[in-house]
TORKOL-4160 file (C-alpha; in steps of 0.2 Angstrom, whole numbers, padded with zeros to 4 digits, m for minus):
341
<pt num="1" X="m0177" Y="0098" Z="0095"/>
<pt num="2" X="m0168" Y="0111" Z="0105"/>
<pt num="3" X="m0182" Y="0122" Z="0103"/>
<pt num="4" X="m0194" Y="0109" Z="0110"/>
<pt num="5" X="m0183" Y="0106" Z="0125"/>
<pt num="6" X="m0183" Y="0124" Z="0128"/>
<pt num="7" X="m0202" Y="0124" Z="0128"/>
<pt num="8" X="m0203" Y="0110" Z="0141"/>
<pt num="9" X="m0191" Y="0117" Z="0152"/>
<pt num="10" X="m0200" Y="0136" Z="0151"/>
<pt num="11" X="m0217" Y="0126" Z="0156"/>
<pt num="12" X="m0209" Y="0117" Z="0170"/>
<pt num="13" X="m0201" Y="0133" Z="0177"/>
<pt num="14" X="m0218" Y="0142" Z="0175"/>
<pt num="15" X="m0227" Y="0128" Z="0186"/>
<pt num="16" X="m0212" Y="0129" Z="0199"/>
<pt num="17" X="m0213" Y="0147" Z="0201"/>
<pt num="18" X="m0232" Y="0146" Z="0203"/>
<pt num="19" X="m0232" Y="0134" Z="0216"/>
<pt num="20" X="m0239" Y="0141" Z="0232"/>
<pt num="21" X="m0233" Y="0126" Z="0243"/>
<pt num="22" X="m0216" Y="0124" Z="0240"/>
<pt num="23" X="m0200" Y="0135" Z="0235"/>
<pt num="24" X="m0186" Y="0128" Z="0222"/>
<pt num="25" X="m0168" Y="0132" Z="0223"/>
<pt num="26" X="m0158" Y="0133" Z="0206"/>
<pt num="27" X="m0153" Y="0115" Z="0210"/>
<pt num="28" X="m0172" Y="0110" Z="0213"/>
<pt num="29" X="m0176" Y="0119" Z="0195"/>
<pt num="30" X="m0162" Y="0110" Z="0186"/>
<pt num="31" X="m0169" Y="0092" Z="0193"/>
<pt num="32" X="m0187" Y="0096" Z="0188"/>
<pt num="33" X="m0182" Y="0101" Z="0171"/>
<pt num="34" X="m0172" Y="0086" Z="0169"/>
<pt num="35" X="m0186" Y="0074" Z="0174"/>
<pt num="36" X="m0198" Y="0083" Z="0163"/>
<pt num="37" X="m0186" Y="0080" Z="0149"/>
<pt num="38" X="m0183" Y="0063" Z="0153"/>
<pt num="39" X="m0202" Y="0059" Z="0152"/>
<pt num="40" X="m0203" Y="0068" Z="0136"/>
<pt num="41" X="m0189" Y="0061" Z="0126"/>
<pt num="42" X="m0187" Y="0044" Z="0136"/>
<pt num="43" X="m0168" Y="0046" Z="0141"/>
<pt num="44" X="m0162" Y="0056" Z="0155"/>
<pt num="45" X="m0151" Y="0072" Z="0151"/>
<pt num="46" X="m0146" Y="0083" Z="0165"/>
<pt num="47" X="m0149" Y="0101" Z="0163"/>
<pt num="48" X="m0135" Y="0112" Z="0167"/>
<pt num="49" X="m0136" Y="0127" Z="0179"/>
<pt num="50" X="m0132" Y="0139" Z="0165"/>
<pt num="51" X="m0147" Y="0133" Z="0154"/>
<pt num="52" X="m0159" Y="0136" Z="0169"/>
<pt num="53" X="m0152" Y="0153" Z="0171"/>
<pt num="54" X="m0153" Y="0159" Z="0153"/>
<pt num="55" X="m0171" Y="0151" Z="0153"/>
<pt num="56" X="m0175" Y="0163" Z="0168"/>
<pt num="57" X="m0166" Y="0178" Z="0159"/>
<pt num="58" X="m0177" Y="0175" Z="0144"/>
<pt num="59" X="m0193" Y="0174" Z="0154"/>
<pt num="60" X="m0189" Y="0190" Z="0163"/>
<pt num="61" X="m0183" Y="0199" Z="0146"/>
<pt num="62" X="m0201" Y="0201" Z="0137"/>
<pt num="63" X="m0193" Y="0192" Z="0122"/>
<pt num="64" X="m0207" Y="0179" Z="0121"/>
<pt num="65" X="m0221" Y="0192" Z="0123"/>
<pt num="66" X="m0221" Y="0192" Z="0143"/>
<pt num="67" X="m0210" Y="0199" Z="0157"/>
<pt num="68" X="m0211" Y="0186" Z="0169"/>
<pt num="69" X="m0210" Y="0193" Z="0188"/>
<pt num="70" X="m0198" Y="0180" Z="0195"/>
<pt num="71" X="m0188" Y="0184" Z="0210"/>
<pt num="72" X="m0174" Y="0176" Z="0221"/>
<pt num="73" X="m0175" Y="0177" Z="0240"/>
<pt num="74" X="m0162" Y="0167" Z="0250"/>
<pt num="75" X="m0158" Y="0157" Z="0236"/>
<pt num="76" X="m0177" Y="0152" Z="0231"/>
<pt num="77" X="m0185" Y="0157" Z="0215"/>
<pt num="78" X="m0204" Y="0161" Z="0213"/>
<pt num="79" X="m0216" Y="0173" Z="0205"/>
<pt num="80" X="m0219" Y="0189" Z="0215"/>
<pt num="81" X="m0237" Y="0188" Z="0208"/>
<pt num="82" X="m0242" Y="0171" Z="0210"/>
<pt num="83" X="m0257" Y="0174" Z="0198"/>
<pt num="84" X="m0245" Y="0176" Z="0185"/>
<pt num="85" X="m0242" Y="0162" Z="0171"/>
<pt num="86" X="m0233" Y="0161" Z="0154"/>
<pt num="87" X="m0247" Y="0152" Z="0148"/>
<pt num="88" X="m0260" Y="0167" Z="0150"/>
<pt num="89" X="m0262" Y="0175" Z="0134"/>
<pt num="90" X="m0250" Y="0187" Z="0129"/>
<pt num="91" X="m0261" Y="0193" Z="0114"/>
<pt num="92" X="m0267" Y="0209" Z="0112"/>
<pt num="93" X="m0284" Y="0215" Z="0104"/>
<pt num="94" X="m0274" Y="0220" Z="0089"/>
<pt num="95" X="m0265" Y="0202" Z="0088"/>
<pt num="96" X="m0284" Y="0194" Z="0089"/>
<pt num="97" X="m0289" Y="0205" Z="0076"/>
<pt num="98" X="m0274" Y="0199" Z="0065"/>
<pt num="99" X="m0279" Y="0180" Z="0068"/>
<pt num="100" X="m0297" Y="0185" Z="0062"/>
<pt num="101" X="m0292" Y="0193" Z="0046"/>
<pt num="102" X="m0281" Y="0177" Z="0042"/>
<pt num="103" X="m0296" Y="0167" Z="0045"/>
<pt num="104" X="m0306" Y="0176" Z="0034"/>
<pt num="105" X="m0292" Y="0173" Z="0020"/>
<pt num="106" X="m0292" Y="0154" Z="0025"/>
<pt num="107" X="m0310" Y="0153" Z="0022"/>
<pt num="108" X="m0306" Y="0153" Z="0003"/>
<pt num="109" X="m0298" Y="0137" Z="0005"/>
<pt num="110" X="m0311" Y="0128" Z="0015"/>
<pt num="111" X="m0306" Y="0111" Z="0005"/>
<pt num="112" X="m0291" Y="0110" Z="0017"/>
<pt num="113" X="m0303" Y="0103" Z="0031"/>
<pt num="114" X="m0294" Y="0113" Z="0045"/>
<pt num="115" X="m0306" Y="0128" Z="0047"/>
<pt num="116" X="m0318" Y="0120" Z="0061"/>
<pt num="117" X="m0303" Y="0117" Z="0072"/>
<pt num="118" X="m0297" Y="0135" Z="0068"/>
<pt num="119" X="m0312" Y="0142" Z="0073"/>
<pt num="120" X="m0313" Y="0133" Z="0090"/>
<pt num="121" X="m0296" Y="0141" Z="0093"/>
<pt num="122" X="m0305" Y="0159" Z="0088"/>
<pt num="123" X="m0318" Y="0157" Z="0100"/>
<pt num="124" X="m0306" Y="0152" Z="0114"/>
<pt num="125" X="m0296" Y="0169" Z="0111"/>
<pt num="126" X="m0313" Y="0178" Z="0109"/>
<pt num="127" X="m0317" Y="0173" Z="0127"/>
<pt num="128" X="m0300" Y="0176" Z="0134"/>
<pt num="129" X="m0300" Y="0193" Z="0126"/>
<pt num="130" X="m0318" Y="0196" Z="0128"/>
<pt num="131" X="m0317" Y="0202" Z="0110"/>
<pt num="132" X="m0334" Y="0205" Z="0101"/>
<pt num="133" X="m0338" Y="0201" Z="0083"/>
<pt num="134" X="m0345" Y="0218" Z="0077"/>
<pt num="135" X="m0340" Y="0218" Z="0059"/>
<pt num="136" X="m0344" Y="0201" Z="0050"/>
<pt num="137" X="m0342" Y="0210" Z="0033"/>
<pt num="138" X="m0328" Y="0203" Z="0021"/>
<pt num="139" X="m0316" Y="0217" Z="0015"/>
<pt num="140" X="m0306" Y="0205" Z="0004"/>
<pt num="141" X="m0312" Y="0193" Z="m0011"/>
<pt num="142" X="m0304" Y="0180" Z="m0020"/>
<pt num="143" X="m0308" Y="0171" Z="m0036"/>
<pt num="144" X="m0315" Y="0156" Z="m0028"/>
<pt num="145" X="m0320" Y="0139" Z="m0035"/>
<pt num="146" X="m0329" Y="0125" Z="m0026"/>
<pt num="147" X="m0322" Y="0108" Z="m0026"/>
<pt num="148" X="m0335" Y="0096" Z="m0020"/>
<pt num="149" X="m0327" Y="0081" Z="m0029"/>
<pt num="150" X="m0310" Y="0085" Z="m0023"/>
<pt num="151" X="m0314" Y="0090" Z="m0005"/>
<pt num="152" X="m0314" Y="0072" Z="0001"/>
<pt num="153" X="m0297" Y="0068" Z="m0005"/>
<pt num="154" X="m0286" Y="0083" Z="m0002"/>
<pt num="155" X="m0284" Y="0082" Z="0017"/>
<pt num="156" X="m0280" Y="0064" Z="0016"/>
<pt num="157" X="m0267" Y="0065" Z="0000"/>
<pt num="158" X="m0258" Y="0080" Z="0010"/>
<pt num="159" X="m0256" Y="0068" Z="0024"/>
<pt num="160" X="m0248" Y="0054" Z="0013"/>
<pt num="161" X="m0238" Y="0067" Z="0003"/>
<pt num="162" X="m0230" Y="0073" Z="0019"/>
<pt num="163" X="m0228" Y="0056" Z="0026"/>
<pt num="164" X="m0220" Y="0051" Z="0010"/>
<pt num="165" X="m0231" Y="0035" Z="0009"/>
<pt num="166" X="m0233" Y="0026" Z="m0007"/>
<pt num="167" X="m0250" Y="0025" Z="m0014"/>
<pt num="168" X="m0261" Y="0016" Z="m0026"/>
<pt num="169" X="m0274" Y="0028" Z="m0035"/>
<pt num="170" X="m0290" Y="0021" Z="m0043"/>
<pt num="171" X="m0292" Y="0034" Z="m0055"/>
<pt num="172" X="m0305" Y="0037" Z="m0069"/>
<pt num="173" X="m0301" Y="0049" Z="m0084"/>
<pt num="174" X="m0316" Y="0055" Z="m0094"/>
<pt num="175" X="m0311" Y="0045" Z="m0107"/>
<pt num="176" X="m0310" Y="0028" Z="m0098"/>
<pt num="177" X="m0326" Y="0017" Z="m0096"/>
<pt num="178" X="m0319" Y="0011" Z="m0080"/>
<pt num="179" X="m0306" Y="0016" Z="m0067"/>
<pt num="180" X="m0288" Y="0010" Z="m0068"/>
<pt num="181" X="m0276" Y="0007" Z="m0053"/>
<pt num="182" X="m0259" Y="0017" Z="m0054"/>
<pt num="183" X="m0245" Y="0014" Z="m0042"/>
<pt num="184" X="m0237" Y="0030" Z="m0038"/>
<pt num="185" X="m0226" Y="0040" Z="m0025"/>
<pt num="186" X="m0232" Y="0056" Z="m0019"/>
<pt num="187" X="m0223" Y="0072" Z="m0024"/>
<pt num="188" X="m0235" Y="0086" Z="m0023"/>
<pt num="189" X="m0253" Y="0094" Z="m0023"/>
<pt num="190" X="m0255" Y="0108" Z="m0033"/>
<pt num="191" X="m0271" Y="0119" Z="m0038"/>
<pt num="192" X="m0272" Y="0126" Z="m0055"/>
<pt num="193" X="m0286" Y="0135" Z="m0066"/>
<pt num="194" X="m0300" Y="0130" Z="m0052"/>
<pt num="195" X="m0295" Y="0112" Z="m0050"/>
<pt num="196" X="m0284" Y="0102" Z="m0038"/>
<pt num="197" X="m0271" Y="0089" Z="m0044"/>
<pt num="198" X="m0260" Y="0076" Z="m0037"/>
<pt num="199" X="m0244" Y="0074" Z="m0045"/>
<pt num="200" X="m0234" Y="0058" Z="m0041"/>
<pt num="201" X="m0220" Y="0047" Z="m0048"/>
<pt num="202" X="m0224" Y="0031" Z="m0057"/>
<pt num="203" X="m0210" Y="0019" Z="m0054"/>
<pt num="204" X="m0216" Y="0007" Z="m0068"/>
<pt num="205" X="m0215" Y="0020" Z="m0082"/>
<pt num="206" X="m0202" Y="0029" Z="m0074"/>
<pt num="207" X="m0212" Y="0046" Z="m0077"/>
<pt num="208" X="m0222" Y="0059" Z="m0067"/>
<pt num="209" X="m0241" Y="0058" Z="m0068"/>
<pt num="210" X="m0255" Y="0070" Z="m0063"/>
<pt num="211" X="m0271" Y="0066" Z="m0057"/>
<pt num="212" X="m0286" Y="0078" Z="m0056"/>
<pt num="213" X="m0293" Y="0074" Z="m0038"/>
<pt num="214" X="m0311" Y="0076" Z="m0044"/>
<pt num="215" X="m0307" Y="0059" Z="m0055"/>
<pt num="216" X="m0299" Y="0049" Z="m0041"/>
<pt num="217" X="m0311" Y="0035" Z="m0035"/>
<pt num="218" X="m0301" Y="0027" Z="m0021"/>
<pt num="219" X="m0283" Y="0029" Z="m0013"/>
<pt num="220" X="m0274" Y="0015" Z="m0005"/>
<pt num="221" X="m0258" Y="0014" Z="0004"/>
<pt num="222" X="m0243" Y="0002" Z="m0002"/>
<pt num="223" X="m0227" Y="m0001" Z="0007"/>
<pt num="224" X="m0219" Y="m0007" Z="m0008"/>
<pt num="225" X="m0215" Y="0010" Z="m0016"/>
<pt num="226" X="m0199" Y="0019" Z="m0012"/>
<pt num="227" X="m0195" Y="0037" Z="m0015"/>
<pt num="228" X="m0186" Y="0040" Z="m0032"/>
<pt num="229" X="m0168" Y="0045" Z="m0030"/>
<pt num="230" X="m0171" Y="0060" Z="m0040"/>
<pt num="231" X="m0185" Y="0066" Z="m0031"/>
<pt num="232" X="m0177" Y="0083" Z="m0028"/>
<pt num="233" X="m0174" Y="0085" Z="m0047"/>
<pt num="234" X="m0192" Y="0079" Z="m0050"/>
<pt num="235" X="m0198" Y="0092" Z="m0039"/>
<pt num="236" X="m0188" Y="0106" Z="m0046"/>
<pt num="237" X="m0194" Y="0101" Z="m0062"/>
<pt num="238" X="m0213" Y="0104" Z="m0056"/>
<pt num="239" X="m0208" Y="0122" Z="m0050"/>
<pt num="240" X="m0204" Y="0124" Z="m0069"/>
<pt num="241" X="m0221" Y="0121" Z="m0074"/>
<pt num="242" X="m0236" Y="0132" Z="m0079"/>
<pt num="243" X="m0250" Y="0121" Z="m0074"/>
<pt num="244" X="m0248" Y="0102" Z="m0071"/>
<pt num="245" X="m0245" Y="0094" Z="m0089"/>
<pt num="246" X="m0230" Y="0085" Z="m0089"/>
<pt num="247" X="m0220" Y="0089" Z="m0105"/>
<pt num="248" X="m0209" Y="0073" Z="m0112"/>
<pt num="249" X="m0195" Y="0087" Z="m0117"/>
<pt num="250" X="m0190" Y="0092" Z="m0100"/>
<pt num="251" X="m0185" Y="0110" Z="m0096"/>
<pt num="252" X="m0182" Y="0123" Z="m0111"/>
<pt num="253" X="m0177" Y="0140" Z="m0114"/>
<pt num="254" X="m0191" Y="0150" Z="m0122"/>
<pt num="255" X="m0188" Y="0167" Z="m0129"/>
<pt num="256" X="m0203" Y="0179" Z="m0134"/>
<pt num="257" X="m0205" Y="0197" Z="m0138"/>
<pt num="258" X="m0218" Y="0207" Z="m0132"/>
<pt num="259" X="m0226" Y="0224" Z="m0139"/>
<pt num="260" X="m0219" Y="0239" Z="m0131"/>
<pt num="261" X="m0238" Y="0244" Z="m0125"/>
<pt num="262" X="m0238" Y="0227" Z="m0115"/>
<pt num="263" X="m0221" Y="0226" Z="m0108"/>
<pt num="264" X="m0226" Y="0235" Z="m0091"/>
<pt num="265" X="m0239" Y="0222" Z="m0090"/>
<pt num="266" X="m0228" Y="0207" Z="m0093"/>
<pt num="267" X="m0214" Y="0214" Z="m0081"/>
<pt num="268" X="m0227" Y="0217" Z="m0067"/>
<pt num="269" X="m0236" Y="0200" Z="m0069"/>
<pt num="270" X="m0223" Y="0188" Z="m0075"/>
<pt num="271" X="m0228" Y="0172" Z="m0085"/>
<pt num="272" X="m0218" Y="0162" Z="m0074"/>
<pt num="273" X="m0206" Y="0166" Z="m0059"/>
<pt num="274" X="m0191" Y="0162" Z="m0071"/>
<pt num="275" X="m0195" Y="0175" Z="m0083"/>
<pt num="276" X="m0180" Y="0187" Z="m0087"/>
<pt num="277" X="m0176" Y="0202" Z="m0098"/>
<pt num="278" X="m0165" Y="0197" Z="m0112"/>
<pt num="279" X="m0165" Y="0212" Z="m0122"/>
<pt num="280" X="m0171" Y="0229" Z="m0116"/>
<pt num="281" X="m0170" Y="0238" Z="m0134"/>
<pt num="282" X="m0182" Y="0226" Z="m0142"/>
<pt num="283" X="m0192" Y="0220" Z="m0128"/>
<pt num="284" X="m0187" Y="0202" Z="m0128"/>
<pt num="285" X="m0188" Y="0190" Z="m0112"/>
<pt num="286" X="m0183" Y="0172" Z="m0107"/>
<pt num="287" X="m0193" Y="0158" Z="m0098"/>
<pt num="288" X="m0185" Y="0142" Z="m0090"/>
<pt num="289" X="m0200" Y="0130" Z="m0092"/>
<pt num="290" X="m0208" Y="0115" Z="m0098"/>
<pt num="291" X="m0217" Y="0117" Z="m0115"/>
<pt num="292" X="m0234" Y="0110" Z="m0110"/>
<pt num="293" X="m0252" Y="0114" Z="m0115"/>
<pt num="294" X="m0254" Y="0126" Z="m0101"/>
<pt num="295" X="m0239" Y="0137" Z="m0107"/>
<pt num="296" X="m0245" Y="0137" Z="m0125"/>
<pt num="297" X="m0262" Y="0143" Z="m0120"/>
<pt num="298" X="m0255" Y="0157" Z="m0109"/>
<pt num="299" X="m0245" Y="0163" Z="m0123"/>
<pt num="300" X="m0258" Y="0162" Z="m0135"/>
<pt num="301" X="m0270" Y="0172" Z="m0123"/>
<pt num="302" X="m0258" Y="0187" Z="m0128"/>
<pt num="303" X="m0263" Y="0186" Z="m0147"/>
<pt num="304" X="m0253" Y="0196" Z="m0158"/>
<pt num="305" X="m0246" Y="0206" Z="m0143"/>
<pt num="306" X="m0233" Y="0192" Z="m0140"/>
<pt num="307" X="m0222" Y="0182" Z="m0153"/>
<pt num="308" X="m0212" Y="0167" Z="m0149"/>
<pt num="309" X="m0194" Y="0168" Z="m0156"/>
<pt num="310" X="m0186" Y="0152" Z="m0148"/>
<pt num="311" X="m0188" Y="0136" Z="m0148"/>
<pt num="312" X="m0192" Y="0132" Z="m0166"/>
<pt num="313" X="m0204" Y="0118" Z="m0163"/>
<pt num="314" X="m0214" Y="0130" Z="m0152"/>
<pt num="315" X="m0213" Y="0144" Z="m0164"/>
<pt num="316" X="m0220" Y="0133" Z="m0177"/>
<pt num="317" X="m0234" Y="0127" Z="m0165"/>
<pt num="318" X="m0239" Y="0144" Z="m0161"/>
<pt num="319" X="m0240" Y="0149" Z="m0180"/>
<pt num="320" X="m0251" Y="0134" Z="m0185"/>
<pt num="321" X="m0263" Y="0137" Z="m0170"/>
<pt num="322" X="m0265" Y="0155" Z="m0177"/>
<pt num="323" X="m0267" Y="0150" Z="m0194"/>
<pt num="324" X="m0280" Y="0136" Z="m0189"/>
<pt num="325" X="m0289" Y="0150" Z="m0180"/>
<pt num="326" X="m0289" Y="0162" Z="m0194"/>
<pt num="327" X="m0295" Y="0148" Z="m0205"/>
<pt num="328" X="m0309" Y="0144" Z="m0194"/>
<pt num="329" X="m0315" Y="0163" Z="m0193"/>
<pt num="330" X="m0314" Y="0162" Z="m0212"/>
<pt num="331" X="m0326" Y="0148" Z="m0213"/>
<pt num="332" X="m0338" Y="0157" Z="m0201"/>
<pt num="333" X="m0339" Y="0172" Z="m0213"/>
<pt num="334" X="m0341" Y="0161" Z="m0228"/>
<pt num="335" X="m0356" Y="0153" Z="m0218"/>
<pt num="336" X="m0362" Y="0169" Z="m0214"/>
<pt num="337" X="m0361" Y="0176" Z="m0232"/>
<pt num="338" X="m0371" Y="0162" Z="m0239"/>
<pt num="339" X="m0385" Y="0163" Z="m0226"/>
<pt num="340" X="m0387" Y="0182" Z="m0232"/>
<pt num="341" X="m0390" Y="0177" Z="m0250"/>
C-alpha cells in the first residue's frame, strides 16, 4: 500500500508542477496529495511536509528513470520545462527491444490469453519511440505444444486459483462414459509433458486431485468450500512431485547410483530440485520426492545407467519393470525366429 500511495503522490505532484495557470507552495502540494489519497483510499490522511519533500527529491534524483526539472522560486514549486512530465516514456530503444524479446518468449505460451493486450502495449511503445519492426525472425525456439482443449479453461482457472475460490469441476476421464462432478479447492495449475493440469484439494475424500484441463467439461463456483488448514503443507508436497500424479505414500527419500560416465549429465540436469550428492566416491545421489509414475518413468529412462538403492519398494518395482521388458523382448525374438523357419 505504501508503494501505491507513493505513486499516487508522484502523479499529483507531476500534475501540479505542469500546471501553467497556478503555482503551488509546499503546503498546497501537501493538501493536493492528501485530497488525492482520500479519494483513492476513502479516508482522509494528511500528508507530512517531509513526505512531499522526499518525493520531490526522488523525482529530481533520476532513481525512477527521469530527472524532473523541479525549481522553487519565492516558495512556489514548478517545472522549469512545462512540457516535461513523468508520464512521458522513460524507455530507450534498448528497453523497447528487451520488451519485444520478452514478448517473443511469451508467444510460446499463448494459452494464457494475455498476448493481445501485451501486443497493444507494444504498439503504443512503438509509436512513442518511432521504432521499426525490421527483424521479425525468431532467434529462440521452445518445445511448443498446442493446447486447444485446455485453452478455454486456463485463464479462468488461474483467476479462481488466485482468488482461492471453491469450485465444482465437471470432469470426464477417458475411462468414464459420462462426466462426474468433483467439489475441489484450487491449489495449483501445472504444465507437465505437454499438458496442463489443475490440482485441487477434495475435502470429501481429504486428498489432492489433479484434472487434465482437456478433460474438463464445466467449472462452477461454490462458496461452500473453505481453504484446507494445511494448504501450505499441501503446496509444499506438490513442490516435491515430478509430474502431477499424487502418491499415497507422501514424500520419501530416494537414493540412486549413476554410472560415472553419466554423472556430469545428472549434476547439470538434476532429476528434481531436491537432488543432492550423497557419496562422491560411488556416485550416489538422494532425492526428496513423492514416488509416482512420472518419477518411475524418469528413472527408467536412464536404462542400465542408473540403479535405485532405496527405498526397497521402488527398487523392487524397477527390477520388475526391467524383467518384464526383457521378457517381452525375449518373446519378440522368439516370434521372429519362428517366422524365419
